[in-house]
ZATOR-688015 format. One record per residue (C-alpha): x, y, z. Coordinates in steps of 0.05 Angstrom, whole numbers, padded with zeros to 5 digits, always signed. Each point is the difference from the previous one (the first is absolute). Example, Ala and Ser with C-alpha at 12.3 -4.5 7.8 and 13.67 -1.06 7.14 Angstrom:
+00246-00090+00156/+00027+00069-00013/
# end
This chain:
-00397+00986-00622/+00074-00008+00015/+00045-00012-00050/+00065-00041+00002/+00042+00050+00020/-00044+00026+00055/+00002-00071+00038/+00080-00013-00004/+00022+00003+00067/+00075+00000+00028/+00033-00006+00066/+00053+00042+00017/+00032+00029-00066/-00052-00043-00043/-00063+00016+00040/-00032+00063-00036/-00061+00020+00035/-00052+00044-00038/-00029+00045+00056/-00059+00009-00042/-00025-00072-00004/-00005-00060+00046/+00073-00036+00007/-00029-00078-00024/+00066-00045+00006/-00021-00063-00030/-00032+00029-00060/+00043+00001-00043/+00047-00069-00016/+00062-00018-00045/+00048-00058-00004/+00059+00006+00049/+00076-00032-00012/-00019-00033-00062/+00068-00021-00017/+00014-00038+00068/-00070-00034-00018/+00029-00029-00067/+00061-00022+00042/-00045-00029+00047/-00035-00044-00054/+00065-00011-00034/+00033-00032+00066/-00062-00035+00014/+00000-00030-00067/+00074-00026+00020/-00022-00034+00061/-00052-00034-00053/+00060-00018-00039/+00042-00036+00063/-00062-00038+00015/-00016-00021-00074/+00071-00013-00012/+00002-00048+00063/-00057-00035-00017/+00015-00008-00073/+00075-00031+00019/-00031-00049+00039/+00005+00013+00064/-00077-00008+00015/+00011-00068-00017/+00064-00005+00050/-00032+00032+00052/-00067-00040+00013/+00019-00064-00022/+00077+00003+00029/+00056-00027-00028/+00057-00047+00015/+00084+00013+00001/+00005-00026-00065/-00050+00057-00027/-00063-00058-00012/-00063+00033+00016/-00040-00048+00046/-00067-00025-00031/+00021+00002-00078/+00042-00029-00048/+00066+00039-00014/+00054+00028-00049/+00073-00024+00004/+00047+00055+00018/+00063-00005-00028/+00054-00026+00040/-00036-00003+00072/-00013-00077+00017/-00068-00025+00018/-00035+00056-00031/-00050-00015-00057/-00046-00046+00048/-00070-00022-00007/-00029+00028+00073/-00074-00003-00019/-00012-00051+00056/+00052+00042+00044/-00040+00061+00016/+00024+00022+00074/+00072+00032+00012/+00036-00035+00052/+00067+00026+00041/+00050-00048+00015/+00019+00050+00063/-00056+00049+00005/+00019+00027+00072/+00065+00029-00032/-00013+00073-00013/+00039+00046-00043/-00020+00066+00040/+00048+00043-00036/-00030-00021-00072/-00071-00018+00023/+00003-00072-00021/+00012-00074+00024/+00060-00024-00007/-00025-00069-00017/-00005-00042-00061/-00057-00001-00025/-00039-00059-00037/-00077-00013-00027/-00033-00061+00034/-00067-00030-00002/-00015+00012+00068/+00014+00034+00063/+00011-00036+00061/-00049+00013+00055/+00040-00029+00058/+00062+00002+00024/+00059-00044-00037/+00048-00027+00054/+00045-00046-00032/+00012-00020-00081/-00036-00057+00006/-00065+00050+00015/+00015+00029-00061/+00006-00066-00033/-00066-00018+00019/-00027+00065-00019/+00026-00004-00065/-00026-00071-00014/-00070+00016+00028/-00009+00071-00030/+00036-00007-00068/+00037+00068+00035/+00076-00004-00007/+00025+00046+00049/+00080-00010-00020/+00029+00018-00061/-00022-00021-00067/+00072-00035-00012/-00019-00054+00061/-00053-00047-00002/-00045-00011+00061/+00035-00064+00007/+00055+00023+00015/-00015+00054+00045/+00027-00047+00059/+00065-00034-00034/+00028+00056-00042/+00061+00035+00028/-00028+00068-00033/-00062-00005+00037/+00019+00044+00055/+00017+00055-00055/-00062-00013-00051/-00052-00002+00045/-00032+00042+00054/+00031+00018+00071/-00028-00044+00048/-00046+00000+00029/-00051+00031-00051/-00052+00046+00026/-00069-00006-00012/-00028+00048-00050/-00055+00012-00036/-00008+00037-00074/-00012+00080-00004/-00068+00010-00035/+00008+00021-00074/+00072+00001+00003/+00018-00083+00006/+00066+00013+00053/+00007-00052+00051/+00010+00046+00066/+00007-00031+00067/-00052+00003+00048/+00032+00011+00053/+00028+00079+00013/+00051-00016+00035/+00038-00023-00057/+00013+00076-00006/+00027+00017+00062/+00058+00044-00042/-00045+00037-00036/-00057+00016+00066/+00047-00006+00057/-00034+00042+00039/-00068-00028-00013/+00022-00075+00022/+00047+00020+00061/-00073+00038+00022/-00034-00077-00020/+00044-00045+00004/-00047-00034+00049/-00053-00037-00054/-00056+00006+00052/+00007+00075+00002/-00007+00002-00076/-00059-00040-00001/-00036+00033+00065/+00011+00066-00048/-00022-00024-00065/-00059-00037+00033/-00012+00070+00042/-00004+00040-00066/-00041-00057-00037/-00052-00007+00057/-00012+00077+00009/-00011+00020-00075/-00066+00015+00009/+00021+00048+00053/+00056+00029-00035/-00043+00011-00060/-00049+00035+00046/+00048+00040+00038/+00044+00023-00070/-00077+00019-00024/-00010+00037+00077/+00061+00040-00024/-00020+00021-00062/-00067+00030+00026/+00029+00034+00057/+00051+00028-00056/-00064+00030-00035/-00036+00022+00061/+00064+00038+00019/+00002+00029-00068/-00065+00032+00014/-00005+00020+00076/+00070+00030+00009/-00024+00067-00028/-00041+00006+00067/+00058-00026+00045/+00061+00043-00030/+00001+00051+00045/-00011-00046+00063/+00061-00041-00035/+00044+00065-00010/-00011+00022+00078/+00021-00068+00030/+00054-00004-00042/+00032+00071+00022/-00018-00026+00070/+00034-00056-00008/+00064+00036-00033/+00000+00056+00056/-00006-00055+00055/+00049-00054-00025/+00054+00059-00024/-00010+00040+00074/-00003-00070+00031/+00062-00026-00030/+00041+00063+00010/-00027+00000+00076/+00028-00079+00015/+00061+00017-00029/+00018+00058+00036/-00037-00036+00066/+00055-00062-00013/+00056+00041-00004/-00012+00037+00065/-00008-00063+00029/+00062-00033-00019/+00037+00080+00016/-00029-00011+00067/+00024-00069+00019/+00060-00012+00041/+00063-00009-00041/+00035-00033+00067/-00038-00063-00003/+00021-00013-00078/+00057-00045+00003/+00063+00033-00052/-00017-00057-00054/-00067+00032-00012/+00016+00074+00017/+00014+00015-00064/-00058-00039-00040/-00047+00045+00047/+00030+00064-00025/-00009-00026-00070/-00063-00014+00011/-00018+00066+00043/+00038+00037-00065/-00053-00035-00046/-00057+00013+00037/+00013+00075-00005/+00019-00004-00073/-00072-00037-00005/-00032+00048+00043/+00019+00067-00037/-00006-00039-00073/-00083-00012+00027/-00009+00073+00022/+00029+00023-00058/-00042-00039-00040/-00058+00019+00046/+00006+00069-00012/+00013-00012-00075/-00064-00042-00006/-00036+00061+00043/+00023+00049-00050/-00028-00036-00062/-00059-00023+00026/-00011+00077+00025/+00009+00027-00079/-00043-00056-00026/-00053+00010+00048/-00038+00034-00046/+00004-00044-00052/-00028-00064+00032/-00065+00025-00007/+00003+00004-00082/+00030-00076+00012/-00069-00017+00038/-00041+00042-00060/+00031-00050-00048/-00015-00058+00032/-00071+00019+00009/-00008+00013-00074/+00034-00060-00016/-00051-00043+00035/-00057+00045-00046/+00034-00022-00059/+00009-00079+00011/-00080+00016+00008/-00011+00029-00066/+00054-00048-00036/-00015-00061+00033/+00042-00036-00055/+00060+00025+00027/-00005-00049+00058/+00013-00059-00048/+00060+00031-00045/+00049-00040+00045/-00027-00059-00023/-00001+00014-00073/+00072+00024+00011/+00017-00067+00036/-00030-00039-00049/+00033+00029-00055/+00064-00001+00033/-00010-00085+00013/-00013+00003-00074/+00063+00030-00017/+00045-00041+00047/-00034-00072-00013/+00026+00024-00079/+00068+00017+00022/+00007-00058+00040/-00014-00049-00053/+00037+00040-00047/+00058+00001+00041/-00009-00085+00012/+00009+00001-00074/+00059+00041+00000/+00033-00050+00043/-00005-00063-00050/+00003+00042-00070/+00063-00001-00048/+00041-00049-00026/+00023-00068+00036/+00077+00009+00016/+00039-00054+00040/+00029+00019+00061/+00061-00019+00045/-00032-00064+00029/-00023-00027-00073/-00079+00024+00012/-00043+00042-00046/-00012+00076+00023/-00046+00053-00047/+00039+00056-00002/-00021+00066-00044/+00066+00028-00037/+00008+00066-00034/-00040+00058+00015/-00056-00034+00021/+00029-00017+00064/-00012+00060+00024/-00076-00008-00006/-00002-00008+00077/+00018+00071+00016/-00055+00022-00048/-00050-00041+00035/+00023+00019+00072/-00005+00073-00021/-00072-00007-00039/-00012-00034+00074/+00009+00070+00040/-00026+00045-00054/-00064-00032-00014/-00015-00020+00071/+00018+00085+00009/-00051+00015-00054/-00059-00041+00025/+00013+00031+00072/+00001+00069-00031/-00059-00017-00046/-00033-00002+00064/+00024+00069+00024/-00028+00038-00063/-00070-00043+00001/-00004+00021+00076/+00029+00078-00018/-00047+00003-00056/-00061-00019+00042/+00012+00045+00053/+00019+00060-00044/-00065-00010-00034/-00038-00004+00073/+00038+00063+00030/-00016+00052-00066/-00065-00029-00015/-00046+00058+00037/-00053-00033-00001/-00001-00073+00029/-00062-00023-00035/+00033+00017-00063/+00057-00046+00005/+00009-00061-00049/-00041-00062+00018/+00070-00040+00007/+00059+00039+00011/+00043-00045+00003/-00012-00029-00067/+00001+00080-00028/+00071-00001+00035/+00022-00074-00034/-00024+00033-00067/+00043+00053+00008/+00053-00031+00022/-00001-00056-00068/-00015+00059-00044/+00043+00056+00022/+00053-00024+00047/+00031-00061+00000/+00060+00034-00031/+00015+00043+00068/-00013-00063+00044/+00056-00042-00047/+00043+00063+00019/-00010+00010+00074/+00001-00089+00012/+00065+00007-00051/+00033+00054+00046/-00010-00039+00068/+00021-00067-00040/+00067+00041-00014/+00011+00019+00077/-00030-00083+00023/+00052-00041-00044/+00062+00039+00031/-00025-00016+00062/-00016-00072-00009/+00072-00013-00027/+00034+00027+00059/-00046-00037+00044/+00017-00060-00045/+00076+00017+00010/+00000+00017+00071/-00040-00077+00006/+00063-00032-00038/+00050+00033+00032/-00030-00006+00072/+00059-00020+00051/+00059+00017-00046/-00003+00070-00010/+00033+00051+00041/-00034+00048+00046/+00013+00058-00050/-00027-00040-00053/-00059-00024+00040/-00017+00079+00021/-00001+00014-00073/-00043-00048-00032/-00058+00012+00059/+00006+00078+00002/-00013-00004-00080/-00058-00048+00008/-00035+00044+00055/+00017+00067-00044/-00039-00038-00065/-00047-00024+00047/-00015+00075+00026/+00005+00024-00068/-00053-00046-00028/-00050+00017+00057/+00014+00066-00020/-00016-00008-00074/-00063-00042+00018/-00029+00052+00035/+00013+00054-00053/-00018-00051-00058/-00063-00009+00041/-00009+00078-00002/+00014+00008-00065/-00051-00051-00021/-00051+00043+00035/+00026+00062-00046/-00007-00040-00061/-00072-00028+00024/-00016+00082+00019/+00021+00033-00073/+00029-00052-00046/+00071+00015-00006/+00063-00041-00006/+00041-00028+00054/+00051+00044+00005/-00040+00060+00005/-00044-00028+00047/+00048-00021+00045/+00038+00070+00004/-00075+00033+00012/-00011-00050+00053/+00068+00004+00033/-00016+00077+00004/-00067-00007+00031/+00040-00056+00056/+00051+00057+00012/-00050+00060+00004/-00033-00052+00054/+00057-00031+00031/-00022+00008+00069/-00075-00024-00018/+00032-00062-00026/+00043-00015+00049/-00067+00001+00053/-00037-00043-00046/+00055-00051-00026/+00016-00010+00087/-00065+00011+00034/-00046-00031-00059/+00051-00060-00013/+00001-00014+00076/-00073+00005+00005/-00008-00064-00054/+00054-00034+00031/-00047+00000+00064/-00056-00024-00048/+00046-00058-00016/+00021-00017+00061/-00071+00002+00024/-00023-00044-00055/+00052-00053+00016/-00011-00001+00078/-00079-00013-00009/+00008-00049-00059/+00057-00034+00050/-00039+00008+00066/-00066-00034-00038/+00049-00057-00023/+00031-00013+00064/-00078-00002+00033/-00021-00041-00059/+00058-00036-00004/+00007-00019+00083/-00070-00041-00008/+00027-00040-00053/+00020-00071+00041/+00012-00040-00064/+00076+00019+00001/+00053+00032+00043/+00035+00044-00040/-00033+00071-00022/+00061+00044-00016/+00008-00009-00065/-00070+00008-00020/-00007+00068+00036/+00071+00018-00030/-00033-00008-00068/-00059+00036+00023/+00037+00069+00021/+00045-00004-00056/-00057-00001-00049/-00045+00053+00047/+00063+00045-00004/+00007-00004-00076/-00072+00006-00012/+00000+00063+00049/+00065+00029-00040/-00028-00015-00075/-00070+00038+00027/+00031+00056+00036/+00056+00019-00044/-00064+00017-00052/-00024+00045+00056/+00076+00033+00008/-00004+00015-00076/-00063+00025-00003/+00018+00044+00059/+00066+00026-00041/-00039+00011-00060/-00051+00044+00040/+00053+00042+00025/+00029+00015-00070/-00068+00019-00018/-00006+00042+00063/+00063+00034-00009/-00006+00021-00081/-00075+00020+00019/+00019+00047+00057/+00058+00030-00050/-00046+00013-00062/-00070+00025+00041/-00017+00038+00055/-00072-00012+00008/-00015+00062-00032/-00060+00003-00054/+00030-00036-00062/+00054-00025+00042/-00039-00047+00044/+00037-00058+00036/-00017-00070-00033/+00025-00031+00072/-00059-00033+00054/-00024+00028+00054/+00044-00025+00053/+00056+00028-00040/-00038+00070-00006/-00002+00000+00079/+00072-00011+00005/+00012+00060-00051/-00046+00050+00036/+00029-00019+00069/+00073+00015-00023/-00026+00068-00032/-00028+00016+00065/+00056-00017+00044/+00043+00036-00060/-00027+00061+00014/-00012-00008+00083/+00083-00012-00015/+00005+00056-00039/+00014+00051+00053/+00045-00047+00037/+00051-00003-00061/+00018-00023-00075/+00031-00062+00019/-00064-00028+00023/-00045+00030-00043/+00047-00038-00051/-00009-00068+00027/-00073-00002+00007/-00005+00026-00073/-00040-00048-00046/+00036+00009-00063/-00045+00057-00023/+00058+00050-00014/+00017-00052-00056/-00064+00015-00039/+00011+00062-00003/+00065-00001-00024/-00022-00044-00054/
# end
């Protein structure tokens, strides 16, 4: 029986392998990054405090029932506010908020610049004159003008043009659950959706688009289900077609680069041989500029092609590893079928959190104390330190969203690591996914919290710069615009690199239960030692998965065209087809991103396995037979290349030297 000291295994400086006993990565568990877990819990408590504060200060009633410009909540009796006229009114029978000018939007402050009143009913039909407004008030008991003006004075008072709604009053209907009268015709919001209104300015076009979606809802649902099935099938069979895809990719790249370069040189030679005597003097300079440009393009394409060929020559031996990893990844999904459903749980958790975040945000928009603005109307504002709750809430959106995504990465990594380092697959846990979730909750939530916080620290400055760029668009000079875009681009690249490093750090944590910094350092060392292999997997592998996404979208779109073409109930089916294709791409991306994650985890496990084991008795490999064949082929090629030079031998050596030096 092994002791706990014998079972400890550390990566790089932390990994200690006993030469007499078998390396068992997953047997010793300890909690990692506990201070970060406590910090994350405290942060979540702060998020809960914001939600409770916004509800406790009356924001919930103002959000759901709405309030008028004098601070009265619709649908209830109200207390008198000091120094504010028309406050403290009884609106028990006036349950809806009506805006005198609902189409006057303030895009900067994101609100309607209009007087709001509590009314009994929303005008369901357009009211063109004040006489129509008066008749509506007399028939429905719903006064649409200011409280100071009686319905009998709508057509006689000189103040009616100011105290009554802007004519014509658009037909409106109450928003479900929120009791606001909203115009039925969306063209009212022309400034808010200018691009959309420009496209659907013809109501008949809009009507046909909407009717097309409604008529084909069964077809849309069926096609969305088809994309889901195709994605799941592709994840199973991709291991059998990975070699074919790699060869297709290689041939297309070679033909494309050679063809493009050849065409450019052909155009340059053709234009150079063309007679210049027939060209008028005004166009002679243009022809020379075009000839010079073609020469530059041709030389650039030639250099690019040569570099591309050199890269493919160097990486040709490492493409075999990518194919082997994709083959093993297909086996992983057969043994761990619950991995397929991982995107659903992550999406469900994100939707729940985003719904909570949006509701709290709406509560915050109406919380605070009543303050009279310059026009004499009431606004609710938070003063003091509590006014910075908005920033805290925004940071919470990013951090907790990244935390949920990181939990998915850690769960997948833990399940795949369990699969890889279990020699006899019959001894796998009944549900490796649930076992991985259990280890995550018990030991590694602090590591996930720390990794997601690092991404948040990079994402927030990038979002601030993007907001500044959008606000200063057209106002800043060229230099400032270039600096802003450069900073945004650099932060985006840094975020992508950290995301990739974090994912590998989670894998190292799942293997040996080390803290985040140690795992990130060890994973970085492994990735640097295998830089060319990483490049091959991330280029060839990502392009293969991209081809899979294109295949699913094209197949679903083709099926949609064939089905919608025979649907004669409407004439416009562009919008249903766009909806189906977007959904197909989203589904394919979610599923194949899990596949990509599995491949990355398998590669790190393979790199560690080949570094600390060499297949000899007592140091047997953990890897699958397919990967074992790759190692054996590499060793044979290394021996054959040994006579040809040390460089080739070093290139093909699979990392067994690391084991001897360990």
